[in-house]
N, C-alpha and C positions, 0 to 999 in steps of 0.2 A: 504494500500500500504506500502510495506517495505521501509526501508531507502535506500536500493540499488535500488529498482524500482523507488523511488521518485527522486534519484539523476540522474538516467538514463533519466527519463522523463524531468527533469529540463534541462539537457544537450541537449536533442533532441529538445526541444521547445524553446531554447535560441534564441533570435533575432539575425539575421545576422548583424554583425557590418560592417559599411562602411570602405573601405580601407583608409589607411593613404596617399596613393599615389594620388595626384591630377590627374584628367582626362587629363589635358594638358601634364603632364609629361609622362603618360602612352602612349599617342598618339605620343609623340616625340620619345620615346623608340621604339615603334612599327615601326615608319617610318625609324629610323636608322637601325633596324634589317632587315627590308625589303630591304633597300639599300645595306647593306652588303651582303645579300644573292644574290641579282641580279647582283652585281658587281664582284662576285667571283665565276665564273663558269669555269670549265675546257673545253677547245676546243681542240679536237684531231687534227684538221687541223692547228691551230695556235700554238699548243703545249704549251699552257700556260693558265693562268687565264685571263678571259675576262669578259666583261659585257654581260648580256642577254637582248635581245629586242624582241618585239612582242611575248610574252609568254602567255601560258595558264596554268592553274593548275587543277589538279584532285587529288582526294583522293583514295589511294589504300592500303588496309590492314592497315589502321590507319596512313599511312604516306602521306605527300603531295608531289606530283610529278610535277615539273615545266618543261614544254617543250617550247623551244623558239629558237631564232636564235642568233648566235654569233654577237656581235656588230661590230666586225672587218671584218670578212670574210663572214658572212651570213650562215655558216654551222649550221646544227641543233645541239643544245646542250640540255642537260637534267640535272636537279638538283633535288636530293632527299632530302627533309627536313624531317628527322626522328622525328615523333611526337608520335609514338606508344610506348607502354611499353613492347613490345614483347622481349623475350630473344632469340637472334639469335646466342648466343655464343656456343650452343651445350653442355654446361656444366650442 
């Protein structure tokens, strides 16, 4: 095995190192992000940012689509959480 092959093999078989972020901190950050997403949804009837209640989620083309009701008036609201790496810029 050449030096190049040996270094590639060493890199590929290197053990996965545990993260430095404690699980409790990661869970807290997830909860905060979830709260920010659900509390900042645009409602066309209220004409502003509102909270979302009674929501469901689905994945579509790599993005998460949340559908629920406005916490103020009950109108249907939708929030797209872009998670895909697609380039939609057209460039």
